[in-house]
VOGU-3710 file (C-alpha; in Angstrom, 3 decimals, decimal comma):
1> xxxxxxxxxx> -7,475/9,686/14,870  -9,946/8,752/12,131  -11,178/5,186/12,428  -11,126/3,295/9,127  -14,416/2,530/7,381  -15,959/-0,905/7,110  -15,360/-2,641/3,795  -18,691/-1,771/2,167  -18,519/1,909/3,078  -14,875/2,179/2,090
11> xxxxxxxxxx> -15,594/0,752/-1,349  -18,556/3,117/-1,669  -16,390/6,180/-0,950  -13,721/4,998/-3,368  -16,279/4,350/-6,109  -17,819/7,791/-5,666  -14,460/9,533/-6,011  -13,609/7,453/-9,067  -16,972/8,329/-10,645  -16,095/12,018/-10,397
21> xxxxxxxxxx> -12,527/11,550/-11,649  -13,476/9,408/-14,643  -16,483/11,593/-15,532  -14,293/14,665/-15,668  -11,514/12,922/-17,555  -14,111/11,989/-20,165  -15,300/15,602/-20,206  -11,744/16,741/-21,003  -11,679/14,310/-23,919  -15,073/15,482/-25,164
31> xxxxxxxxxx> -14,137/19,133/-24,737  -11,014/18,607/-26,834  -13,245/17,032/-29,491  -15,567/20,110/-29,298  -18,474/17,957/-28,156  -18,608/20,100/-25,000  -18,357/23,861/-25,490  -18,109/26,947/-23,312  -16,332/27,029/-19,955  -15,270/23,877/-18,147
41> xxxxxxxxxx> -13,922/23,929/-14,584  -12,541/20,618/-13,368  -12,723/19,187/-9,844  -9,853/16,714/-10,301  -7,959/16,484/-7,007  -10,839/17,761/-4,873  -13,061/14,664/-5,029  -12,738/13,878/-1,311  -14,533/17,104/-0,440  -17,762/16,473/-2,353
51> xxxxxxxxxx> -17,842/12,779/-1,462  -17,088/13,179/2,244  -19,382/16,129/2,894  -22,448/14,973/0,995  -22,312/11,648/2,875  -23,391/13,665/5,919  -26,513/15,094/4,275  -30,051/13,729/4,101  -32,135/13,580/0,896  -34,330/16,476/2,053
61> xxxxxxxxxx> -31,370/18,781/2,686  -30,449/21,355/0,034  -27,138/21,682/-1,798  -25,902/24,956/-3,286  -22,648/24,668/-5,237  -20,225/26,668/-7,370  -19,348/26,519/-11,065  -16,912/23,661/-10,257  -19,848/21,441/-9,371  -19,832/18,269/-11,482
71> xxxxxxxxxx> -18,649/16,222/-8,499  -21,275/17,593/-6,134  -24,038/16,869/-8,640  -22,875/13,301/-9,274  -22,584/12,444/-5,589  -25,874/14,146/-4,792  -27,635/11,783/-7,182  -28,280/13,868/-10,268  -28,453/11,236/-13,052  -25,168/10,880/-14,933
81> xxxxxxxxxx> -27,035/10,828/-18,238  -28,728/14,146/-17,462  -25,403/15,675/-16,439  -23,637/14,628/-19,610  -26,547/15,747/-21,772  -26,346/19,132/-20,075  -22,636/19,323/-20,838  -23,540/18,709/-24,476  -26,208/21,432/-24,364  -28,963/18,947/-25,119
91> xxxxxxxxxx> -32,636/19,306/-24,230  -32,470/16,135/-22,116  -29,917/17,771/-19,796  -30,774/18,563/-16,190  -31,114/22,265/-17,129  -32,616/21,599/-20,574  -29,213/22,252/-22,119  -29,410/25,945/-21,243  -26,990/25,909/-18,331  -24,050/23,815/-19,430
101> xxxxxxxxxx> -21,156/22,972/-17,151  -21,542/25,924/-14,770  -25,311/25,850/-14,226  -26,307/22,310/-13,312  -29,653/22,195/-11,477  -31,928/19,420/-10,313  -34,966/20,097/-8,141  -35,611/16,377/-7,564  -32,374/16,025/-5,586  -32,613/19,563/-4,151
111> xxxxxxxxxx> -29,456/20,518/-6,012  -29,644/24,290/-6,532  -26,659/24,985/-8,779  -24,183/25,425/-10,303  -23,699/29,202/-9,757  -21,259/30,943/-12,089  -20,707/34,086/-10,006  -18,049/33,775/-7,295  -19,909/33,721/-3,982  -23,242/33,879/-5,801
121> xxxxxxxxxx> -24,611/30,798/-4,077  -24,210/32,195/-0,570  -27,304/34,456/-0,581  -29,327/31,676/-2,218  -28,340/29,282/0,560  -29,430/31,804/3,178  -32,810/32,169/1,468  -33,364/28,411/1,419  -32,370/28,098/5,075  -34,525/31,040/6,122
131> xxxxxxxxxx> -37,537/29,510/4,366  -36,946/26,200/6,160  -36,673/27,932/9,518  -39,842/29,976/9,001  -41,731/26,850/7,929  -40,363/24,804/10,846  -38,690/22,220/8,599  -35,736/20,326/10,053  -33,491/20,696/7,044  -29,896/21,736/6,488
141> xxxxxxxxxx> -28,730/23,808/3,536  -25,182/22,919/2,499  -23,416/25,788/0,765  -20,169/25,122/-1,115  -17,827/27,915/-2,187  -14,143/28,439/-2,861  -11,547/30,387/-0,924  -11,876/33,226/-3,428  -15,459/33,819/-2,296  -14,209/34,723/1,181
151> xxxxxxxxxx> -12,899/37,978/-0,301  -16,363/38,889/-1,613  -18,728/41,176/0,241  -21,636/38,731/0,170  -19,555/36,202/2,121  -19,355/38,536/5,098  -22,953/39,672/4,750  -24,202/36,088/4,635  -22,025/34,848/7,491  -23,284/37,719/9,622
161> xxxxxxxxxx> -26,962/37,147/8,835  -26,708/33,364/9,178  -25,315/33,758/12,693  -27,595/36,660/13,616  -30,735/34,803/12,516  -29,526/31,362/13,663  -30,059/29,814/10,246  -29,443/26,101/9,569  -26,678/26,623/6,990  -23,629/24,387/6,665
171> xxxxxxxxxx> -20,844/26,434/5,080  -18,308/24,261/3,222  -15,335/26,344/2,100  -13,287/24,456/-0,504  -9,896/26,082/-0,041  -7,797/24,994/-3,035  -5,318/27,844/-2,385  -5,999/29,725/-5,606  -8,785/32,182/-6,376  -8,691/31,632/-10,116
181> xxxxxxxxxx> -4,968/32,397/-10,630  -4,043/34,236/-7,438  -2,456/32,461/-4,468  -4,324/32,915/-1,205  -1,324/34,615/0,432  -1,601/37,400/-2,140  -5,229/38,352/-1,546  -6,011/37,409/2,081  -4,305/39,202/4,973  -5,547/36,365/7,226
191> xxxxxxxxxx> -5,204/32,982/5,519  -6,828/31,026/8,368  -10,320/31,037/6,878  -11,845/29,116/9,780  -10,655/31,908/12,052  -12,467/34,432/9,890  -15,679/32,425/10,212  -15,256/32,139/13,980  -15,379/35,926/14,203  -19,075/35,643/13,310
201> xxxxxxxxxx> -19,725/33,585/16,433  -20,199/30,232/14,767  -18,455/26,893/15,233  -15,693/26,568/12,650  -12,579/24,531/12,035  -10,258/23,286/9,293  -9,866/19,765/7,984  -7,611/17,972/5,511  -9,698/18,066/2,356  -7,505/15,439/0,662
211> xxxxxxxxxx> -8,559/12,782/3,198  -12,103/11,609/2,472  -12,434/9,901/5,865  -11,385/13,043/7,725  -13,789/15,086/5,608  -16,689/12,740/6,274  -16,043/12,634/10,023  -15,846/16,427/10,256  -18,900/16,919/8,036  -21,035/14,514/10,067
221> xxxxxxxxxx> -20,092/16,302/13,277  -20,723/19,759/11,817  -23,990/18,900/10,062  -25,313/17,283/13,246  -24,593/20,502/15,120  -26,442/22,556/12,513  -29,399/20,172/12,473  -29,696/19,906/16,244  -29,316/23,572/17,018  -30,464/25,331/13,850
231> xxxxxxxxxx> -27,212/27,264/13,976  -24,732/27,764/11,128  -21,392/25,990/11,076  -18,260/26,458/8,928  -15,728/23,917/7,669  -12,596/24,942/5,819  -11,636/22,010/3,605  -7,989/22,351/2,610  -7,727/20,808/-0,826  -6,000/21,305/-4,183
241> xxxxxxxxxx> -7,001/21,153/-7,832  -4,538/19,329/-10,044  -5,807/20,921/-13,237  -5,890/24,586/-14,239  -8,678/26,895/-13,125  -10,536/26,169/-16,355  -9,814/24,669/-19,754  -8,931/28,180/-20,977  -6,362/28,760/-18,222  -2,652/28,357/-19,178
251> xxxxxxxxxx> -1,860/27,715/-15,468  1,251/29,904/-15,347  0,826/31,081/-11,746  2,180/27,948/-10,027  5,074/25,605/-10,625  4,930/22,044/-11,882  6,901/21,020/-8,794  4,146/22,391/-6,553  1,466/20,475/-8,439  3,492/17,271/-8,221
261> xxxxxxxxxx> 3,958/17,716/-4,456  0,210/17,903/-4,002  -0,336/14,938/-6,314  1,423/12,859/-3,666  -1,710/13,474/-1,551  -4,205/12,497/-4,252  -7,296/11,414/-2,262  -8,118/8,433/-4,481  -4,887/6,405/-4,195  -4,648/7,527/-0,559
271> xxxxxxxxxx> -7,931/5,809/0,281  -7,043/2,882/-1,953  -3,798/2,298/-0,038  -5,614/2,495/3,266  -8,233/-0,033/2,223  -5,574/-2,366/0,831  -3,603/-2,134/4,068  -6,525/-3,304/6,207  -7,538/-6,017/3,741  -10,743/-4,325/2,577
281> xxxxxxxxxx> -9,700/-3,900/-1,040  -8,435/-6,379/-3,608  -7,330/-6,070/-7,235  -10,641/-7,580/-8,346  -12,537/-4,927/-6,366  -10,718/-2,162/-8,218  -11,373/-3,832/-11,558  -15,053/-4,157/-10,762  -15,382/-0,524/-9,656  -13,517/0,758/-12,703
291> xxxxxxxxxx> -15,618/-1,388/-15,035  -18,865/-0,226/-13,455  -17,829/3,438/-13,650  -16,684/3,068/-17,258  -20,009/1,509/-18,240  -21,937/4,279/-16,458  -20,014/6,989/-18,290  -20,320/5,174/-21,613  -24,107/5,075/-21,187  -24,123/8,777/-20,309
301> xxxxxxxxxx> -22,147/9,720/-23,420  -24,418/7,607/-25,626  -27,456/9,289/-24,053  -26,009/12,742/-24,680  -25,023/11,901/-28,246  -28,549/10,714/-28,961  -30,091/13,778/-27,322  -31,829/16,627/-29,106  -31,034/20,308/-29,398  -33,735/22,740/-28,386
311> xxxxxxxxxx> -35,801/23,897/-31,380  -34,974/27,396/-32,575  -38,635/28,367/-32,088  -38,263/27,824/-28,317  -35,093/29,807/-27,748  -37,053/32,681/-26,210  -38,931/30,356/-23,872  -38,076/30,979/-20,191  -36,509/34,306/-21,174  -37,835/37,498/-19,621
321> xxxxxx> -37,810/40,503/-21,914  -38,314/43,974/-20,486  -41,885/45,003/-21,126  -43,013/41,449/-21,913  -45,440/41,447/-18,994  -46,962/44,801/-19,916
//
């Protein structure tokens, strides 16, 4: 049984999830207005995962995420203004406007992507963890990836090496049941992903990824094990995205009834009901949180609108051309 949070912490968790939800809803609006271009993968429905897991990390730990990473970046502390400017492709963005939605990066918060390739962050996480181990630093590298990455070769290579070398990696598998547009039952012969991880001789288990309190409790336990023993650990976070894979996806591979069933487990109202039931949340609290989040996002949009595009003369800066070092 998960013990309820105290009032202050409960409101904090709720506010963090609402920040992600409202930020992404604004991004949908801006994308429709062609202010944001390129690919856009929304995290709506999965907010409890980023919020609950990152609560267990310390500032010096590293975070490696996927292309569905707006929520991770926000919770990790990447400035909202820098995130929105990056979505706009502006120079003031966290990746100088060169990365966009799928390549958010911020060294100050040790947020290492934003990685567009499925499973592409796994080897990077191993490298960060190996460096920490060789240098004797007591850090944890948190690696986020979707269920689709479990079918990739680098997943198995990285799980094997992490266990073999006893690396301090915390594997967070965000299982939203669909690898792009394919249901997990159609591409995995074994759908118990925690069981797959256990075969590599590491502690692993599954948790309800729609319950932020359950996620936080499991993450704190798992991260403590990694930190204390410099051994990898795996959490399968069973979640669900309410929106399509991306803004380009017609979402024809699942029924509206299925989506509505999962909406009944929306992590935000679920926590809200729990806090209301124990007297920790009032109508004025919700109003205050919503107002604060709205003001934060409004400032971020204004910052992005006022931002600058990179000068044409600098478009080749940071680009390696074959033979350029000759």
